[in-house]
N, C-alpha and C positions, 0 to 999 in steps of 0.2 A: 672752548668757545662754546658758547648755546646761542643755537639762532634763531630767533623767534617761530615759530610753527605758522606765521602767515608768509614769513620769508622764503622756508624751505617749500610751502604747498606751491609759490609761484614760480620758484626756480625750478620745482619738477616739473609743473605745466609747461613752461617755458622750453627746458629740457624734450618735452615731449613735443611738442611744437617743430621744434630744432630737428629732431629723429625725424619727423615726417616730412619736412624738407628734405632731409641727407635722402631719405629711401625716393622723394619726388627728381631728387638730382641722379639719382641711379639710373632711373627709367629714363628720364633724357636723355643721361648719355648712351643708354641700350638702344634707343628709339632712333637715335642719329640727331638729336635734335641740333640746331646750330650752336657755335660756339658762345659766339655772345650771348645767346640766352642762358646758355647753363653758367657760363662766368659772373652773370646778375644773379644770379640766384644760390652762386656760391658766395659771393659778398654778401646778399642779405643773410644768408646761413651764418659767415664768420662775423658779420654785428652784432646778429641775436646770440651768439655765443659768447661774445668780449660783453655785452650788456649783462648775460647773467654770471659770468666774472666779476663784474665791477658791483652789481646787486650784492651778491655774497662777501665780498672783501669791505663793501661800504657798511654791509650789516654787521661783520665781525670787527671791525673797527668801532662801530659805536658801542660795542660790548665791550669791547677791551677800555673804552675809556671810561663806559659806566662800572666797570668793577676792573680796575686794575691790579688788585693784588690775586682776584682767581685768575684773570687772563695770565698775569706774568708765571704762576702756578702750573697754569697749563700750557708753558712756554710761548704764549703768544703776546710779547710785549708789543706796545705800539709802534716802537721801532721795526718790528717782523712784519706785521700787518702792512705797514705804511710800505715794506718791500715789496709784500706782493699784490699790494696796489699799482705801482710803479711796473711790475714786470706786464701788464693787463694794458698800461698807457701807452 
């Protein structure tokens, strides 16, 4: 499956931000911050990861629909990509 360069760049940027969020969470826990604050940040990081997954799968599904023969040869038929999408839903 080939993803457009702008999708890859965007996903990598999002993952770097999430990485920063997780480091912040580690620090919050080490500092003994309030559980409510930590939980709020965990939920935000979780939503951000879900969005990354949706972007990847949506882009992959688009590629599969536009290139059905190539995607089937690569082992990514539309049904498989739909299953990946449902894992995130």
